[in-house]
GUTITI-379478 format. One record per residue (C-alpha): residue number from 1; residue in three letters; y, x, z. Coordinates in Angstrom, 1 decimal. Last residue first. Layout:
NUM,ala,Y,X,Z .
...
//
This chain:
412,asn,142.7,143.4,135.7 .
411,leu,144.3,140.4,137.4 .
410,glu,141.9,137.8,135.8 .
409,tyr,139.1,139.8,137.6 .
408,leu,140.3,138.3,140.8 .
407,asn,138.9,135.0,139.8 .
406,gly,136.0,134.1,142.2 .
405,tyr,137.1,136.3,145.1 .
404,asn,140.1,134.1,145.5 .
403,phe,143.4,133.5,143.7 .
402,leu,145.2,130.2,143.6 .
401,arg,148.3,129.5,141.5 .
400,ile,150.2,126.4,142.7 .
399,glu,151.8,123.9,140.2 .
398,lys,148.3,122.5,139.3 .
397,pro,147.8,121.2,142.8 .
396,val,145.2,123.1,144.9 .
395,glu,141.4,122.9,145.2 .
394,lys,138.7,124.6,147.2 .
393,ile,140.6,126.5,149.8 .
392,ile,138.0,128.3,152.0 .
391,asn,137.3,131.5,149.9 .
390,lys,138.1,133.8,152.9 .
389,thr,140.4,136.1,150.9 .
388,asp,142.5,133.2,149.8 .
387,phe,145.4,134.6,147.7 .
386,ile,147.9,131.7,147.3 .
385,ile,150.8,131.7,144.8 .
384,pro,153.7,129.3,144.7 .
383,asn,156.5,130.5,142.3 .
382,glu,159.8,129.5,143.9 .
381,met,158.2,129.0,147.3 .
380,ser,159.4,126.6,150.0 .
379,asn,159.4,123.3,148.1 .
378,lys,156.0,123.9,146.5 .
377,ile,154.6,125.1,149.9 .
376,leu,156.0,122.1,151.7 .
375,gly,154.3,119.8,149.2 .
374,tyr,151.1,121.8,149.4 .
373,asp,150.8,121.2,153.2 .
372,leu,147.5,123.2,153.6 .
371,gln,143.9,122.0,153.6 .
370,lys,141.4,124.7,154.5 .
369,phe,144.1,126.6,156.5 .
368,glu,144.0,124.4,159.6 .
367,asp,140.2,124.8,159.8 .
366,his,140.8,128.5,160.6 .
365,asp,139.1,130.7,158.0 .
364,cys,141.1,133.8,158.5 .
363,leu,143.0,136.2,156.1 .
362,val,144.8,133.8,153.8 .
361,leu,147.7,135.5,152.0 .
360,ile,150.5,133.2,150.9 .
359,leu,152.6,134.9,148.4 .
358,asn,156.3,135.1,147.3 .
357,ser,157.7,133.7,150.6 .
356,asn,161.0,131.9,150.7 .
355,glu,159.8,129.7,153.6 .
354,val,156.0,130.2,154.1 .
353,ala,156.2,131.9,157.4 .
352,glu,158.9,129.7,158.9 .
351,glu,157.1,126.5,157.9 .
350,phe,153.7,127.7,159.2 .
349,ser,155.4,128.7,162.5 .
348,lys,156.0,132.4,163.0 .
347,phe,154.4,135.1,165.0 .
346,asn,156.5,137.6,166.9 .
345,gln,156.3,135.7,170.2 .
344,asn,152.5,135.9,170.0 .
343,glu,150.2,133.1,171.1 .
342,ile,147.1,133.1,169.0 .
341,his,145.2,130.1,167.7 .
340,pro,147.9,128.7,165.4 .
339,asp,148.1,132.0,163.5 .
338,his,151.2,132.6,161.3 .
337,ile,152.4,136.0,160.4 .
336,ala,155.5,136.8,158.3 .
335,ile,155.4,140.2,156.4 .
334,glu,158.3,141.6,154.3 .
333,tyr,156.6,143.8,151.8 .
332,asp,156.3,147.5,150.8 .
331,gly,155.9,149.2,154.2 .
330,ser,154.2,146.2,155.8 .
329,leu,151.3,146.1,153.3 .
328,lys,149.0,148.7,154.9 .
327,ala,149.8,147.6,158.4 .
326,ile,149.1,144.0,157.5 .
325,ile,145.8,144.8,155.9 .
324,asp,144.7,146.8,159.0 .
323,tyr,145.8,144.0,161.2 .
322,ala,143.8,141.5,159.2 .
321,pro,140.7,143.6,159.6 .
320,ser,140.3,142.2,163.1 .
319,glu,138.9,144.7,165.5 .
318,arg,139.4,142.2,168.3 .
317,asp,141.4,139.1,167.1 .
316,asp,139.7,136.4,169.1 .
315,gly,142.0,133.3,169.2 .
314,thr,139.2,131.2,167.8 .
313,asn,139.0,128.5,165.1 .
312,gly,137.9,131.1,162.4 .
311,lys,136.7,134.5,163.4 .
310,tyr,138.5,137.9,163.1 .
309,ser,141.7,136.2,164.2 .
308,val,144.7,137.3,162.2 .
307,gly,145.5,134.1,160.3 .
306,leu,147.8,133.0,157.5 .
305,val,149.9,135.9,156.3 .
304,ala,153.1,134.7,154.5 .
303,ile,154.1,137.6,152.2 .
302,lys,157.7,138.3,151.3 .
301,gly,158.7,140.4,148.3 .
300,asp,157.2,143.3,146.3 .
299,pro,154.7,144.1,143.5 .
298,ile,153.2,140.6,143.5 .
297,ile,149.7,139.7,142.2 .
296,lys,148.6,143.2,141.4 .
295,lys,149.9,144.5,144.7 .
294,val,147.9,141.8,146.5 .
293,tyr,144.9,143.0,144.5 .
292,glu,145.1,146.5,145.9 .
291,cys,145.9,145.3,149.4 .
290,val,142.7,143.2,149.4 .
289,phe,140.6,146.1,148.3 .
288,asp,142.2,148.4,150.8 .
287,pro,141.4,145.9,153.6 .
286,met,137.8,145.7,152.2 .
285,ser,137.0,149.4,152.6 .
284,asn,135.8,149.1,156.2 .
283,asn,133.1,146.7,155.0 .
282,thr,131.8,149.2,152.4 .
281,asp,132.0,152.1,154.9 .
280,arg,130.0,150.1,157.5 .
279,ala,127.4,149.2,154.9 .
278,leu,127.2,152.8,153.8 .
277,lys,126.6,153.8,157.4 .
276,ile,123.7,151.3,157.9 .
275,ile,122.1,152.2,154.6 .
274,lys,122.1,155.9,155.5 .
273,ala,120.5,155.6,159.0 .
272,thr,118.2,158.6,158.5 .
271,glu,120.5,161.6,158.6 .
270,pro,122.8,160.0,161.2 .
269,ala,119.9,159.1,163.6 .
268,lys,121.4,158.3,167.0 .
267,ala,125.0,158.0,165.8 .
266,tyr,123.9,155.5,163.1 .
265,ile,122.3,153.2,165.7 .
264,phe,125.5,153.1,167.8 .
263,tyr,127.6,152.9,164.6 .
262,pro,125.9,149.6,163.8 .
261,asp,127.4,148.1,167.1 .
260,ile,131.0,148.5,166.2 .
259,ala,132.3,146.2,163.5 .
258,leu,129.6,143.7,164.0 .
257,cys,130.0,143.5,167.7 .
256,his,133.6,143.7,169.1 .
255,gly,135.0,141.5,166.3 .
254,gly,136.0,142.3,162.8 .
253,val,134.5,142.7,159.3 .
252,gly,136.5,143.0,156.1 .
251,pro,138.7,140.8,153.9 .
250,gly,135.9,138.5,152.9 .
249,pro,132.7,138.1,150.9 .
248,ser,130.5,135.0,151.5 .
247,his,126.9,135.7,152.5 .
246,leu,123.9,135.8,150.1 .
245,asn,121.0,133.7,151.2 .
244,val,118.0,134.1,148.9 .
243,arg,114.5,132.8,149.7 .
242,pro,114.7,129.3,148.2 .
241,his,116.7,130.5,145.1 .
240,lys,119.8,128.2,144.8 .
239,asn,121.6,131.0,146.7 .
238,ala,121.7,133.1,143.6 .
237,met,123.7,130.3,141.8 .
236,glu,126.3,129.9,144.6 .
235,ile,126.6,133.7,145.0 .
234,val,127.2,134.2,141.3 .
233,asp,129.7,131.4,141.2 .
232,leu,131.6,132.9,144.1 .
231,ala,131.6,136.3,142.4 .
230,asn,133.1,135.0,139.1 .
229,val,132.5,137.8,136.6 .
228,gly,134.9,140.2,134.9 .
227,ile,133.3,143.6,135.3 .
226,glu,135.6,145.0,138.0 .
225,ala,136.3,141.9,139.9 .
224,cys,132.5,141.1,139.8 .
223,ile,131.6,144.6,141.2 .
222,lys,134.1,144.3,144.0 .
221,ala,132.9,140.9,145.0 .
220,leu,129.3,142.1,144.9 .
219,glu,130.2,145.0,147.2 .
218,asn,131.6,142.4,149.6 .
217,ala,128.4,140.3,149.5 .
216,leu,126.2,143.4,150.1 .
215,ala,128.6,144.4,152.9 .
214,ile,128.1,141.0,154.6 .
213,asn,124.4,141.6,154.5 .
212,val,124.7,145.0,156.0 .
211,asp,126.9,143.7,158.8 .
210,arg,124.6,140.8,159.6 .
209,phe,121.6,143.1,159.9 .
208,thr,123.6,145.5,161.9 .
207,asn,124.5,142.8,164.4 .
206,glu,120.9,141.9,165.1 .
205,met,120.0,145.6,164.9 .
204,cys,122.3,146.6,167.8 .
203,lys,120.8,143.8,169.9 .
202,ser,117.2,144.8,169.2 .
201,leu,118.0,148.5,169.8 .
200,glu,119.2,147.8,173.3 .
199,ala,116.4,145.3,174.1 .
198,thr,113.8,147.8,172.9 .
197,lys,115.3,150.6,175.0 .
196,ala,115.3,148.3,178.1 .
195,glu,111.7,147.3,178.0 .
194,thr,110.6,143.7,177.2 .
193,leu,110.7,140.2,178.7 .
192,ile,111.7,137.4,176.5 .
191,leu,113.3,134.5,178.5 .
190,asp,113.0,131.5,176.2 .
189,gly,116.1,129.2,176.0 .
188,glu,117.2,127.0,178.9 .
187,val,119.3,129.7,180.6 .
186,phe,121.0,128.4,183.8 .
185,gln,119.6,129.9,187.0 .
184,gly,116.7,131.4,185.1 .
183,tyr,119.1,134.2,184.2 .
182,val,118.7,135.7,187.6 .
181,glu,114.9,135.2,187.8 .
180,ala,114.7,136.9,184.4 .
179,ala,116.4,139.9,185.8 .
178,lys,113.8,140.2,188.6 .
177,lys,110.9,140.0,186.1 .
176,ala,112.5,142.6,183.8 .
175,cys,112.9,145.0,186.8 .
174,glu,109.3,144.4,187.7 .
173,pro,108.2,145.4,184.2 .
172,thr,110.2,148.7,184.6 .
171,val,113.5,149.7,183.1 .
170,gly,113.8,146.0,182.2 .
169,gly,115.0,144.5,178.9 .
168,ile,115.4,140.8,179.2 .
167,ile,116.1,139.3,175.8 .
166,arg,117.5,135.7,176.1 .
165,asp,116.6,132.8,173.8 .
164,asn,119.7,130.8,173.0 .
163,his,120.2,127.5,174.8 .
162,val,122.5,128.2,177.8 .
161,leu,124.5,131.1,176.5 .
160,glu,124.6,129.4,173.1 .
159,glu,126.2,126.2,174.3 .
158,ile,128.7,127.9,176.5 .
157,ile,129.6,130.5,173.7 .
156,lys,130.1,128.0,170.9 .
155,gly,133.6,128.9,169.8 .
154,pro,132.7,132.6,169.6 .
153,leu,129.0,132.9,168.7 .
152,val,126.6,134.3,171.3 .
151,arg,123.8,136.8,171.7 .
150,glu,124.4,138.5,175.0 .
149,pro,122.4,141.7,175.8 .
148,cys,120.1,141.9,178.8 .
147,his,119.7,145.5,179.9 .
146,ala,117.8,145.8,183.2 .
145,leu,117.9,147.5,186.6 .
144,tyr,116.1,146.4,189.7 .
143,leu,116.8,148.3,193.0 .
142,asp,114.3,148.8,195.8 .
141,glu,111.1,149.4,193.8 .
140,gly,111.8,149.2,190.1 .
139,ile,114.5,151.8,190.2 .
138,thr,114.3,153.9,193.4 .
137,phe,117.7,154.0,194.9 .
136,gly,119.4,157.0,196.5 .
135,ala,122.8,157.1,195.0 .
134,lys,121.6,159.7,192.5 .
133,glu,119.0,157.1,191.4 .
132,phe,121.7,154.6,190.8 .
131,ile,123.7,156.8,188.4 .
130,pro,120.5,158.2,186.9 .
129,lys,119.6,154.7,185.5 .
128,ile,122.8,154.4,183.6 .
127,thr,122.8,157.5,181.4 .
126,glu,119.3,158.3,180.0 .
125,asp,117.3,155.2,180.8 .
124,thr,120.0,152.5,180.2 .
123,ser,121.6,154.4,177.3 .
122,met,118.2,154.8,175.4 .
121,pro,119.4,152.8,172.4 .
120,ala,123.2,152.4,172.2 .
119,ile,124.9,149.8,174.4 .
118,thr,126.1,146.2,174.1 .
117,ser,127.4,145.2,177.5 .
116,glu,125.1,142.9,179.4 .
115,ile,124.0,145.6,181.9 .
114,ile,122.1,143.9,184.7 .
113,val,121.8,145.2,188.3 .
112,thr,119.4,143.4,190.6 .
111,asn,119.6,143.9,194.4 .
110,gly,116.5,144.4,196.6 .
109,lys,118.1,147.3,198.6 .
108,glu,121.8,146.8,198.9 .
107,leu,124.6,147.6,196.5 .
106,tyr,128.3,147.2,197.6 .
105,pro,129.4,150.8,197.8 .
104,leu,127.7,151.4,194.4 .
103,ile,129.5,148.6,192.6 .
102,ser,132.4,150.7,191.3 .
101,asn,130.1,153.5,190.1 .
100,cys,128.3,151.1,187.7 .
99,ala,131.7,149.7,186.4 .
98,thr,132.9,153.3,185.8 .
97,val,129.7,154.1,183.9 .
96,val,130.0,151.0,181.8 .
95,tyr,133.7,151.7,181.0 .
94,ser,132.8,155.3,180.0 .
93,leu,129.8,154.3,177.9 .
92,asp,131.5,155.1,174.6 .
91,cys,128.7,154.6,172.0 .
90,ser,128.5,157.3,169.4 .
89,tyr,130.5,157.2,166.1 .
88,asn,130.9,161.0,166.1 .
87,glu,134.6,161.6,166.2 .
86,val,135.6,157.9,166.5 .
85,ile,133.8,157.3,169.8 .
84,tyr,132.6,153.7,169.7 .
83,pro,133.9,150.9,171.9 .
82,thr,131.7,149.6,174.8 .
81,pro,133.6,146.8,176.6 .
80,val,132.7,145.6,180.1 .
79,thr,130.1,142.9,180.8 .
78,ile,128.3,144.3,183.9 .
77,ile,126.2,141.8,185.9 .
76,phe,125.5,142.4,189.6 .
75,ala,122.9,140.4,191.4 .
74,asp,122.2,139.5,195.0 .
73,ala,125.8,140.1,196.0 .
72,lys,128.1,142.3,198.0 .
71,gln,131.6,142.2,196.7 .
70,pro,133.4,143.8,193.7 .
69,thr,137.1,144.6,193.6 .
68,leu,140.0,143.1,191.7 .
67,ser,138.7,139.6,192.4 .
66,ala,138.3,136.2,190.8 .
65,thr,136.5,133.6,192.9 .
64,tyr,134.0,131.0,191.8 .
63,glu,131.8,128.6,193.8 .
62,asn,134.5,127.4,196.2 .
61,asn,134.1,123.8,195.0 .
60,lys,137.7,123.7,193.7 .
59,ile,137.3,127.1,192.1 .
58,ala,134.1,126.0,190.4 .
57,thr,135.8,122.8,189.1 .
56,lys,138.7,124.9,187.6 .
55,ile,136.2,127.4,186.2 .
54,ile,134.1,124.7,184.5 .
53,asp,137.1,122.9,183.0 .
52,ala,138.6,126.1,181.6 .
51,ile,135.4,127.3,180.0 .
50,gly,134.6,124.1,178.1 .
49,pro,135.7,125.2,174.6 .
48,glu,136.7,128.9,174.3 .
47,glu,140.2,130.2,173.9 .
46,ile,140.5,133.1,176.3 .
45,his,143.1,133.7,179.1 .
44,ile,142.2,130.9,181.4 .
43,ile,144.7,129.7,184.1 .
42,gly,142.7,128.1,187.0 .
41,asn,145.0,129.5,189.7 .
40,asn,142.3,132.1,190.7 .
39,leu,142.0,132.9,187.1 .
38,asn,145.8,133.6,186.8 .
37,asn,145.8,135.9,189.7 .
36,ile,142.8,137.8,188.4 .
35,met,144.3,138.1,184.9 .
34,glu,147.6,139.4,186.3 .
33,glu,145.8,141.9,188.5 .
32,ser,143.9,143.3,185.5 .
31,ile,141.0,145.5,186.6 .
30,asp,138.4,142.7,186.5 .
29,val,135.8,141.1,188.8 .
28,gly,134.4,137.6,188.8 .
27,val,132.7,136.7,192.1 .
26,val,130.2,133.9,191.8 .
25,glu,128.4,131.8,194.4 .
24,cys,125.7,130.1,192.5 .
23,his,126.0,126.3,192.0 .
22,ser,124.6,126.2,188.5 .
21,arg,128.2,125.6,187.3 .
20,ser,129.0,128.9,189.0 .
19,phe,126.4,130.7,187.0 .
18,leu,127.8,129.1,183.9 .
17,ala,131.4,130.1,184.6 .
16,ala,130.5,133.7,185.4 .
15,thr,128.8,134.0,182.1 .
14,pro,131.8,132.4,180.3 .
13,leu,134.1,134.9,182.1 .
12,gly,132.0,138.0,181.4 .
11,ile,131.5,137.3,177.7 .
10,tyr,135.0,137.0,176.3 .
9,gly,136.6,138.9,179.1 .
8,gln,136.1,138.7,182.9 .
7,gly,134.5,142.1,183.5 .
6,ile,132.1,142.9,186.4 .
5,val,130.2,139.7,187.3 .
4,cys,129.1,139.5,190.9 .
3,ile,126.4,136.9,191.5 .
2,lys,125.4,135.3,194.8 .
1,met,122.1,133.3,194.7 .
//
């Protein structure tokens, strides 16, 4: 089977890698000439365990090629971004539409087209299907169209792409069957066949469920800071209940999924989806909450920011609330950023960031930050203070003051 994967980002590249590992002939397409050249030379642009080795082996075996343009194939998989439109929160399908149009010259009867990009409910039927019908295809008879959303965790993408159950949302039952045959090349989890609109809403609700539960924890943290209660103790005690699983509060929600997908549902039913919108507003308010307490800890000075990735132990900083926090603080403070998982010439080493700083602000739960060099911190800071917004530092020497969501009320 020959597979053409449109988009070679955090989902497209791992997907292409796994098809190539299963000895499919894979063409990975992207609009970045630099990325394509690097990929063809085995240089990988995302930090994800296992991807580089698979791609290098596939290139050596002529089972993977990166290209600026699509090629004829048996199946086309579209994995391009779908941001939301700020004015009305609806799903911006422009990249998906462009990708669909880009493969039209290469489509043949009997091909399968799969949209992996997260899209709003009804998008496949109302927007994507007409593109191919206008080109002369009859969906379900001579072209098979499906929406098959990814459901993976950064840092474990290879493992989860293989072992997670996969939702296969066909425009017709035959479309679902054909798409399942494609994923059967490497997926070991169950292939769950359904209709496209159900698959679309299912994916959006998976991320909305998590976003709402994070918002509940973040709202609890705000309440506890206001009334003088240790939020982390409350969560620990509540979670002793066998049917309770409160999340950990944080500095906000990032990533291309949780911070965006709930809006796709809200935009479809804004008068009804009130909990969903309130959860989004709550999570979006957390950078302001963090900045409010930073200013209570120190009114000015230098802040060493540890971590801008939205998720620990990855270099993925898409939609990261850390950048919002940094932007809000940069006018009043000197900011030095350290993130061992992101290459940026403006970022500092840990030693440089901490030197002469007045506050260490932890914004990401990288393993490197769970146990810091406290000797260096004491020698580099006149009054060592840490504000850990991810609640990952459990104990510090008595000479260091630690704030987290358990004791912010002490600042009021």
